[in-house]
N, C-alpha and C positions, 0 to 999 in steps of 0.2 A: 417492212412491218414484221414479217416473219422472223427476221434476224434479231429483232429487239425483244419480242415477246418472252422468250425463255428466260432472259436476264431478269425481267420483272418478277416472274414466278420464283426464281431462285431467291431473290431478296425477300419475298413474302414468306417463304418457308423458314428462312433463317430467323426472321423476326418473330414468327409464331413460336419457334423453339425457345428463344430467349424469354418470351413472355410466359410460357408454360412452365419454365424452369423455376419460377418463383414459388410454385406450390408443390413441386415434385420433391421426392426424397432420393438421395441426399440433396441438401441445398448448400451451394457455395456462394459466398459474397465477400466483398472487400471488408476487411476487419476495421473496426473503429472502437474506441473506448478510452478509459482513463483509469489510473491507479494511484493510490496514495497509502501512506502509513502514518498514524498519529501516535507518537510516544510522549506527548507533552510538548510544551512550548520550546524547550531547548533540545529535545531529542527527536523532533520531527524528521523522519526519513521518508521521502526526500524533503529537505528543508525548504527548497524553492522549486516549484513546478513550472511547467510551461503552458498549462491550460487551466482554466478556472475549475474549482471543485463544485461550484454551484451549478444549478440547472433546474429543469422542471421534472417533477415526478421522481422516478428512480434515479434520474441523472443528477439529482441534488444530493451529493454525498455529504452526510452530516453525522455527527455523534452527539449523544446526550451525555452531558457531563454533570458530575456532582455525586456525593458531596465533596467539597474540596477541589472542585475542578480547576480552580485558580490558586496558585501558591503565592501570588504577589498582590497586595502587600501581606507578608507573613505577620502573625500566625493565623490570619482569618481562615475559617473553614465554613463553607456553606452548609446549612443544616439538612438539605435535601437535594434531590435531582432538580435542578433549577432552570436549565436552559439547553437549547439545541444550538450547536455551533457547526460551522463548516468543518468537514473532516480534516482539512489542513488549510489554515488561513493564508499560507504562502503558496498555494496552488497544488495541482495534481500533475502527474506525468501523463502526457498524451501518447497517442498511438503512432507507430511508425507508418508512413504512407505506403500503400501498395501491397500490404500483406493480405492474404486471403484465409478464410476460415470455412470449414465445412461442418454442418450439423446434420442430424438425422432428418431434419425438416419436420419435426413433430410439434413445432410451436412450443408451448410451455412444457418444460421437461426435456426438450430435444437435446440429445447428447452431442458432445464434440470433444476433440482433442485440441488443446490450446497450442497454436503454432509457436515456434521459437522466434524471439526478437520482435514481438509485436508492440512492445512499449519501448520508448526511447526518449531520453532527455539529456542534453549536454548543458554545461554551465560554465560561464567564464569566471565565476566566483562572485559571491554576494555576501556582504556584511550585514548582519541583522543586529540592531542595538536593543539591549534590554535595560532601559533606564531605571527600573524599579526592582531589579533582581540582584542587588548587591550580595555577594561580591562579583557576580557575573556581569561583565560589561558588554560583551559582544560575542556573537557566534559568526565565524566566517566559514562558508560552505562553498565548495566547488564540486559537489557530488555529481557524478554522471550516473544515470540510471538506464539499465538495459534489462530486457527479460521477456519471457523466460529463456534460459539457455537450454540446450538439449540435456537430457538426463545424464548422458555419458560425459558431458563437458563439465559437470559440477564436480570439482575436486576439493572444495572447501570443507573443513571438518564439520561433522554433524553427528549428534547422538540423540537417543530418545530419552524418555522419562527415566529409564533405568541405566542410561549411559551405555547401552549395548551397541549403538550404531545400527540397529536393525529395524528402526521405525521406517518402513517403506510404505509405498502407496502406488496406485496406478498413476504414474507421474503425468501431469498435465491433462488427465482425463476428468471431464466434468459430466456428470449424469445424476439421475436419481439413485439414491442408495449408495453413493460413492464412499460413504463412511465405512462400509464393509470391507473395502480394499486397503484401509489405512491401519497398518500394524499397531497394536497396542490399544486401539480404541474399542470400547465395549458396546457402544451404541450411538445412535444419532444424537441423543442428549447425554451430557456428562458434566461433571464438576471435577476440576483438577486444581490441586494446590501444590506449591513448590515443596518438593520433598515427600509429598503424600498424594499420589494421583487418585486415590480412592476416597478423598475427603468429602465432607458434607458442608463445612464452613471454613472460613479463612483462618481461624485460630488453630485448626488442626494441621496446618502445614509447618514446615521448618522455618519458613519465612512468611511474612504477612502479605502474600500474593495469591490471587485466585482467578481462575477462568471458568466461565459457565457457558454452555451451549444449550439453548432451550428451544421449544417449538415442536419437537417430536416429528412423527410421521416419516414418510419416505423422502426426506429432504434432498433437494438438489444441491450439489457441491462438487468439490474437487481440490486439487493441489496445484500450485504454481509458485516457483521461486523467482525472485528478481535479484539482479546483481547491482550493487552500488560500488563506485570507486571514486577516489579523489582525482581532481584535475592536477595541473602542474603545481598549483599551490595547495598544500594539504589543508583539509578542514581542521579548524582549531577553535578553541574556546578561550577567550581572554578573561582573566580573573584578576581583580585588584580590590583590596580591602579599603583603600583610601584614594581620593582623587589625586592624580599626578604620579602615583606609583608607590611602591614597586608594583610591577605587573608581570604575570606569568601566562604562558600560552600552553594549554593542554592540547596535544595532538590527538584528534578523534580517530579511533581505529575502526573505520567503516569501509571495509573493502571485502568483496566476495558475495556469494549467494546468501541472501538473508533467510532466516527460518520462518518469517511471516508467511503463512499460507502454504508452506512446503510439505507439511505432513502433520501427524499427531504428535505433539510435544517434541518437536525437533529442536535440538539445542545447538547453540553456537556461542563460543567464547572468543573475545577479541581483547587485546591489550596493545595500546599504542606506545611508542617510544617516549622517553622523557622529553619535555619541551623546554624552550628557552625562557629565561627570566631576565627582566630589565629593571633598572633602578627607577626610571622615569618614563612617562608617556604623555602625549598630548592628544586631545580629542576636539572635534569641531562642535558647533552648537547643538547638533542633533545627537551627539554622544559617540559618533563613529571615531575610532582611533585613527589618527593621522600620522603619528610619529612615535618611535620608541628610542631610548638612548640608555647608556650605561649598562652594557651587557654584563650580566652576572653569572652566566653559565647555563648549561643544559641540565638543570636540576629541578624543573617543574615536575610534579608527580605524574606517573603513568595514568592515563585515562583508561579505564577498563569497562567492558560491557559483557554481560552474560545474559543471553536471550533464550526464551522458549517461545516457539511459534506453533500455531494450530491451523487446520485446514479451512478453506473457504466454504461458506454455506449461505443459503438464502434465508435461514432462520435467524433468531435473535442471539447475539453474542454479548457477553459482559466480561470485562476485565477490571480488576480492582486491586489497589494497594493501600496499605495503611502503614503507620510508622512515623518517623520524623526526618526532617532535613535540617542539618545544622542546629539540632536541638528544638526545632519548631515542629508542631504536629503537621503531618501531611497525609491526607486521606483523599484519594482520587478514584472515582468510578467512571468508566467509559462504557457506553453500550450503544449498539447499532443493530439495525435489522436490514436484511436483504430482501429481494423480491424477484419474481419471475412472472411477467405478464405479457399479453398480446393485445394490441390495440384493435379497434374496429377496422382499421386499415391493414391489419395483418402484420404489423411491426412488433417484433419481440423485444422487450426491454428486460435486461437481466442485471441485477445488482447483487454482488456477493460480498460478504464480510468475513473477517477472520480475527480471532483474538490472540493475545500474546502478553507476556510479562517479561520484565528484565530486572536485573540487579546491576546498578551502575554507580560509579562515583562522579559522573559528569555533572550532576546537579549540585554536589556539595564539595567538590575538590577545591582546595585553596592552595596558595603557594606554600609548600612545605608540609601540608597535611591533607587528608581526604577521608571521607566516609562513604560507605556503600549504602545506597538506598534503593527501594523498589519503584518500578515504573510500570504502569498499565499501558496496553497497546491495542489499537484497533486498526486493521488494514482493510481497504475496500477496493473493489473493482466494479466498473460499470461497462457493460457490453451491449450496445444497441444494434439490432439488425436494421438494414435498410427497410423503408416502408414499401408499400406496393406501388408507389408512383412509377418506379422503373418498369414494372410489368405493364401498367396501364399505358405508358408511353410506347412500349414495344407493340402492344396490341393496336394502338392508334395508328402507328406507322404501317402495320400490316393491313389495316383497312384502307389506308391511302393507297397502298400498292395494288389492292384489289380494284379500287376505283380507277386507278390509272390504267390497269389492264383492260377493264371493260370499256373505257373511253376509246382505247386504241382499236378494240374490236368493232 
């Protein structure tokens, strides 16, 4: 009896420590969450996720779209903000298992540093058909998503609003008032236009693109970059003006650390190589391309993207573009709002949003010619803490240990 009693008490002490750790500061727990970025139907990055974007409460990642939230069939333009859509209908990027995160334990507003490599998604390659988006026929994506990388590992080019490359931030740091660490940012609320960061309305920029952060106060936020790269088969956009051919494939230049959420007005430019053109193609009943023939050379125009990204926040973010696509009016407004709450059971739910805009020829490039158009972007992260069930379970086990010790006495 005396040989067994100390063992019981050791187990009890360990369990009490586990249970009390749920309310102490700092608080460490296994990381979970999801990430996505919406740049329109053809520019979604990641195009295909591995977890649903939908959920309950702050876990339901959505964007409000309009006017002109849909460009198919052209030239229809919605007259007002008309609907709420999932942040990405093709899914979000889920978390990598086993990663841990530490916060200050303060509940709402509790600060933390985002660990590296907490998001991960591989892709064997997926073809998405656009039956009503002529001349675009299909988008093939094999994007792999990882992130964030360590600050020292990011070597992809980036520059700020003034193209100085000096737009820094407390990288991966999330806390109240984080905007003050983000170089070039004048306040928690701001309006930014392409070519004119001090604008008040979209017409004051050099391009019809605008980003607005609203809500004020000592907002919670921070920065985080994620990396996308193509798999063995590069991502490409199939374009054909007529059924059967000819058809060209634009090679999508999406590799490296993305500007979305990485800092204030962080810029990145990408240009893909020229793509192949074929004289004929065949597609199945669903519209997916099954065969190409009559190779005509590598003369499909380069696909180009120039993006500006902005930090994550729990406040409201709006991104908007106006202009035309292949001669048709195109006006798109995307807006989303984050949040930071704690449930009655002590579980913190954190949703963060980031705005961005891009200039790309992806939507309008055709075999032999292309136009550059504006694109609005919203990126989102959802980070739930574990509930208090684990603490209650530990406490229950501790009580069982006490009961067992008393019975033996």
